[in-house]
C-alpha positions as a LaTeX table, in Angstrom:
\begin{tabular}{lrrr}
\hline
Residue & $x$ (\AA) & $y$ (\AA) & $z$ (\AA) \\
\hline
Met1 & $-6.05$ & 0.82 & 3.69 \\
Arg2 & $-7.27$ & $-0.12$ & 7.13 \\
Ile3 & $-6.90$ & $-3.38$ & 9.02 \\
Arg4 & $-10.28$ & $-4.54$ & 10.26 \\
Thr5 & $-11.08$ & $-7.57$ & 12.37 \\
Thr6 & $-14.03$ & $-9.81$ & 13.01 \\
Asp7 & $-15.15$ & $-10.63$ & 16.53 \\
Glu8 & $-14.22$ & $-14.24$ & 15.79 \\
Phe9 & $-10.66$ & $-13.23$ & 14.94 \\
Ala10 & $-10.39$ & $-11.18$ & 18.16 \\
Ile11 & $-11.59$ & $-14.12$ & 20.27 \\
Trp12 & $-9.12$ & $-16.47$ & 18.56 \\
Phe13 & $-6.27$ & $-13.95$ & 19.00 \\
Asp14 & $-7.07$ & $-13.48$ & 22.71 \\
Gly15 & $-6.72$ & $-17.25$ & 23.17 \\
Leu16 & $-3.13$ & $-17.29$ & 21.90 \\
Asn17 & $-0.16$ & $-17.20$ & 24.24 \\
Lys18 & 1.91 & $-14.00$ & 24.41 \\
Gly19 & 4.59 & $-15.29$ & 22.02 \\
Glu20 & 2.01 & $-16.30$ & 19.43 \\
Gln21 & 0.23 & $-12.96$ & 19.80 \\
Lys22 & 3.50 & $-11.12$ & 19.23 \\
Ala23 & 4.27 & $-13.20$ & 16.11 \\
Val24 & 0.77 & $-12.60$ & 14.69 \\
Ala25 & 0.98 & $-8.88$ & 15.46 \\
Lys26 & 4.30 & $-8.66$ & 13.61 \\
Lys27 & 2.77 & $-10.16$ & 10.44 \\
Val28 & $-0.28$ & $-7.91$ & 10.75 \\
Glu29 & 2.07 & $-4.92$ & 10.93 \\
Met30 & 3.74 & $-6.15$ & 7.73 \\
Leu31 & 0.33 & $-6.42$ & 6.08 \\
Asn32 & $-0.53$ & $-2.90$ & 7.21 \\
Ala33 & 2.72 & $-1.56$ & 5.76 \\
Glu34 & 2.68 & $-3.45$ & 2.45 \\
Gly35 & $-1.02$ & $-4.06$ & 1.81 \\
Thr36 & $-1.72$ & $-5.99$ & $-1.37$ \\
Asn37 & 2.01 & $-6.13$ & $-2.12$ \\
Leu38 & 2.77 & $-8.42$ & 0.83 \\
Gly39 & 3.93 & $-11.67$ & $-0.70$ \\
Phe40 & 5.39 & $-15.05$ & 0.09 \\
Pro41 & 6.59 & $-16.22$ & 2.58 \\
Ala42 & 4.66 & $-13.80$ & 4.83 \\
Ser43 & 1.43 & $-14.17$ & 2.86 \\
Ser44 & 0.05 & $-16.40$ & 0.17 \\
Val45 & $-3.09$ & $-16.90$ & $-1.90$ \\
Ile46 & $-5.41$ & $-19.70$ & $-0.86$ \\
Thr47 & $-5.92$ & $-22.10$ & $-3.74$ \\
His48 & $-9.25$ & $-23.71$ & $-2.93$ \\
Lys49 & $-12.34$ & $-24.36$ & $-5.01$ \\
Glu50 & $-14.46$ & $-22.13$ & $-2.74$ \\
Asn51 & $-12.07$ & $-19.19$ & $-2.79$ \\
Asp52 & $-13.73$ & $-16.84$ & $-5.24$ \\
Phe53 & $-13.36$ & $-13.79$ & $-3.00$ \\
Gly54 & $-9.57$ & $-13.32$ & $-2.88$ \\
Leu55 & $-8.89$ & $-15.10$ & 0.40 \\
Arg56 & $-5.25$ & $-15.01$ & 1.50 \\
Glu57 & $-3.37$ & $-16.22$ & 4.55 \\
Leu58 & $-0.70$ & $-14.74$ & 6.77 \\
Arg59 & 1.87 & $-17.43$ & 7.52 \\
Ile60 & 3.16 & $-17.30$ & 11.08 \\
Gly61 & 5.68 & $-19.32$ & 13.01 \\
Lys62 & 6.96 & $-22.68$ & 11.94 \\
Asn63 & 4.40 & $-23.02$ & 9.19 \\
Thr64 & 1.55 & $-23.82$ & 11.59 \\
Ile65 & $-0.37$ & $-20.65$ & 12.51 \\
Arg66 & $-2.48$ & $-19.09$ & 9.77 \\
Val67 & $-4.54$ & $-15.91$ & 9.70 \\
Phe68 & $-7.10$ & $-15.83$ & 6.90 \\
Tyr69 & $-7.84$ & $-12.42$ & 5.41 \\
Ala70 & $-9.36$ & $-10.73$ & 2.38 \\
Phe71 & $-9.65$ & $-7.23$ & 0.99 \\
Asp72 & $-13.05$ & $-5.58$ & 0.64 \\
Asp73 & $-14.17$ & $-3.13$ & $-2.05$ \\
Gln74 & $-12.51$ & $-0.24$ & $-0.21$ \\
Ser75 & $-9.20$ & $-2.18$ & $-0.06$ \\
Asp76 & $-9.49$ & $-2.65$ & 3.70 \\
Ala77 & $-7.94$ & $-5.88$ & 4.90 \\
Trp78 & $-10.31$ & $-8.02$ & 6.95 \\
Leu79 & $-8.65$ & $-10.40$ & 9.42 \\
Leu80 & $-11.35$ & $-13.04$ & 9.39 \\
Ile81 & $-10.21$ & $-16.00$ & 11.47 \\
Gly82 & $-7.05$ & $-17.74$ & 12.58 \\
Gly83 & $-6.07$ & $-21.30$ & 13.22 \\
Ser84 & $-3.24$ & $-23.77$ & 13.65 \\
Lys85 & $-2.40$ & $-26.45$ & 11.12 \\
Gln86 & $-0.40$ & $-28.37$ & 13.72 \\
Gly87 & $-1.62$ & $-31.94$ & 13.82 \\
Ala88 & $-4.31$ & $-31.30$ & 11.20 \\
Lys89 & $-4.55$ & $-32.77$ & 7.75 \\
Ala90 & $-4.02$ & $-29.87$ & 5.34 \\
Lys91 & $-7.07$ & $-30.55$ & 3.14 \\
Arg92 & $-9.47$ & $-30.82$ & 6.08 \\
Phe93 & $-7.95$ & $-27.74$ & 7.72 \\
Tyr94 & $-8.35$ & $-25.64$ & 4.57 \\
Asp95 & $-11.83$ & $-26.99$ & 3.77 \\
Arg96 & $-13.03$ & $-25.92$ & 7.22 \\
Met97 & $-11.18$ & $-22.61$ & 7.39 \\
Val98 & $-12.07$ & $-21.42$ & 3.88 \\
Lys99 & $-15.77$ & $-22.06$ & 4.52 \\
Glu100 & $-15.63$ & $-20.22$ & 7.84 \\
Ala101 & $-13.63$ & $-17.34$ & 6.35 \\
Arg102 & $-16.06$ & $-17.02$ & 3.44 \\
Asp103 & $-19.08$ & $-16.92$ & 5.77 \\
Leu104 & $-17.41$ & $-14.29$ & 7.96 \\
Phe105 & $-16.35$ & $-12.16$ & 4.99 \\
Glu106 & $-19.91$ & $-12.16$ & 3.64 \\
Glu107 & $-21.36$ & $-11.38$ & 7.06 \\
Tyr108 & $-19.01$ & $-8.48$ & 7.81 \\
Thr109 & $-18.82$ & $-6.90$ & 4.36 \\
Asn110 & $-22.43$ & $-7.37$ & 3.23 \\
Gly111 & $-24.12$ & $-6.84$ & 6.59 \\
\hline
\end{tabular}
């Protein structure tokens, strides 16, 4: 398994402060070590009507930072996009992020 990233994820990650970057990197290291076996509370399945491609999230910090990822056909983990739930209504946050993650996954794995 390899960890792969989208350009959009890299831009989002670069915009984080050093503490947030360190916390995200720690969870990504866990994902790299455990792969599909990484479970709650570090990672969880996204339950959303548009998630028919196995989208999951890394849960970082005080339940606010999320990194959306999915595995491709070669079992590589794609870090698609990140975001913060802080101050956002959960349904709107997930509606927006799942759509964006799905579009990115299709672009990067089918392109």
